[in-house]
C-alpha positions in Angstrom: 115.4 207.5 -83.4 112.7 210.2 -83.5 112.1 212.2 -80.3 108.6 213.1 -79.2 107.4 216.2 -77.5 105.7 214.3 -74.7 107.4 214.4 -71.4 107.2 211.5 -69.0 107.4 212.3 -65.3 108.8 210.0 -62.7 107.2 210.8 -59.3 109.6 211.3 -56.4 108.6 207.9 -54.9 109.4 206.3 -58.2 112.8 207.9 -58.3 113.4 206.7 -54.8 112.3 203.2 -55.6 114.7 203.0 -58.6 117.5 204.4 -56.4 116.9 201.8 -53.7 116.4 198.7 -56.0 118.7 199.5 -59.0 121.5 201.6 -57.5 121.7 200.3 -54.0 120.6 196.8 -55.1 118.3 196.3 -52.1 115.7 193.6 -52.2 112.0 194.7 -52.5 111.3 194.0 -48.8 114.3 196.1 -47.6 113.5 198.9 -50.1 109.8 198.9 -49.0 110.9 199.2 -45.3 113.1 202.2 -46.2 110.3 203.9 -48.0 107.9 203.0 -45.2 105.4 201.3 -47.6 104.2 197.7 -47.9 106.0 195.3 -50.2 103.1 195.1 -52.6 102.9 198.9 -52.7 106.6 199.1 -53.4 106.2 196.5 -56.2 103.6 198.7 -57.9 105.8 201.8 -57.5 108.9 200.1 -59.0 106.9 198.5 -61.8 105.5 201.9 -62.8 108.9 203.6 -62.6 110.6 201.0 -64.8 107.7 201.1 -67.3 108.1 204.9 -67.5 111.9 204.7 -68.0 111.6 202.1 -70.7 108.9 204.1 -72.5 111.0 207.2 -72.4 114.2 205.5 -73.6 112.5 203.4 -76.3 110.0 205.9 -77.4 112.3 208.9 -77.5 110.3 210.9 -74.9 111.8 213.4 -72.5 112.1 212.0 -68.9 111.5 214.5 -66.1 112.4 213.6 -62.5 110.0 215.1 -60.0 112.0 216.4 -57.1 109.9 217.1 -54.0 112.7 216.4 -51.5 112.2 218.3 -48.4 115.6 217.3 -47.1 119.0 217.4 -49.0 122.3 216.3 -47.4 125.7 217.6 -48.5 128.8 215.9 -47.2 132.4 217.2 -47.2 135.6 216.2 -45.4 137.9 218.9 -43.9 140.8 219.3 -41.6 139.0 222.1 -39.7 136.5 221.2 -37.1 134.8 224.6 -36.9 135.3 226.1 -40.3 135.0 223.2 -42.8 134.9 225.2 -46.0 138.4 224.7 -47.4 141.1 222.1 -48.1 138.5 219.5 -48.8 139.8 215.9 -49.1 138.3 212.5 -48.3 141.1 211.7 -46.0 140.7 214.9 -43.8 140.1 214.5 -40.1 136.4 215.5 -40.0 133.3 214.7 -42.0 130.7 217.5 -42.1 127.1 216.8 -43.0 125.0 219.8 -44.0 121.2 219.2 -44.0 119.3 221.5 -46.2 115.6 222.2 -45.8 113.7 224.7 -47.8 117.0 225.8 -49.4 118.6 226.7 -46.0 121.1 224.9 -43.9 118.9 223.5 -41.1 121.6 221.3 -39.5 125.3 220.9 -39.5 126.8 217.7 -38.0 130.5 216.9 -37.7 132.0 213.5 -37.0 135.6 212.2 -36.9 136.5 210.7 -40.2 136.9 206.9 -39.5 139.7 206.8 -42.1 142.0 208.7 -39.7 141.9 205.9 -37.1 142.6 203.1 -39.5 144.3 202.6 -42.8 141.2 201.7 -44.8 140.6 203.2 -48.2 137.8 205.9 -48.7 135.6 203.8 -51.1 135.3 201.0 -48.5 134.4 203.2 -45.5 132.9 206.5 -46.8 130.6 205.1 -49.4 128.6 203.0 -46.9 128.6 205.9 -44.4 127.3 208.3 -47.1 124.6 205.9 -48.1 123.5 205.4 -44.5 123.4 209.2 -44.0 121.4 209.6 -47.2 124.0 212.0 -48.7 122.8 213.6 -51.9 126.2 215.1 -53.0 129.8 214.9 -51.8 132.0 218.0 -52.2 135.8 217.4 -52.3 138.9 219.0 -53.8 140.4 215.6 -54.7 139.1 212.1 -55.3 140.4 208.9 -56.7 138.6 207.5 -59.8 137.6 204.3 -57.9 136.0 206.2 -55.1 134.2 208.5 -57.5 132.9 205.5 -59.5 131.7 203.8 -56.3 129.8 206.8 -55.1 128.3 207.2 -58.6 127.0 203.7 -58.5 125.2 204.5 -55.3 123.7 207.6 -56.8 125.9 210.1 -55.0 127.4 212.7 -57.4 130.8 214.3 -56.6 131.3 218.1 -56.9 135.0 218.9 -57.3 135.8 222.1 -55.4 138.8 223.1 -53.2 136.6 225.3 -51.1 132.9 226.1 -50.7 130.7 228.7 -48.9 127.4 228.3 -47.1 125.7 230.1 -50.1 127.2 227.6 -52.5 126.1 224.7 -50.3 122.5 225.9 -50.3 122.6 226.5 -54.0 123.4 222.8 -54.6 119.8 221.8 -53.9 
């Protein structure tokens, strides 16, 4: 297949619509509510997004994703409540959420990891929690293939690192 020089750009709302419908498998009504638009508006956005993706794939065009996110969330699990930057593992006692705005950490929240109070497996508990918290990337030193695949299907990439610094977290955005 011949590639073309033309670049097709997916707007940030089109990327979000694809994420909500095709990765999270929400119905249009639910996805429209999450995006705070009407269902007919959402239908126009998703139709445009799918049209652009098909055109890029079938026409050999470059596909560019517009990223105008003002907020980016990084999650990691650590044994340490106050210094969460090392010994990262999904089964650690605490989950830390770092919210980035304008390439700076604007908020750091820590919650107890629900896995420590019951014997459930990480894919069943953490995937839903990360989707609800709108996590953009999960940083961990170890991860099972099933959990990694489940996160991937929800659009949450995994960064394998045993430890991380504030500077490396802000560079993820």
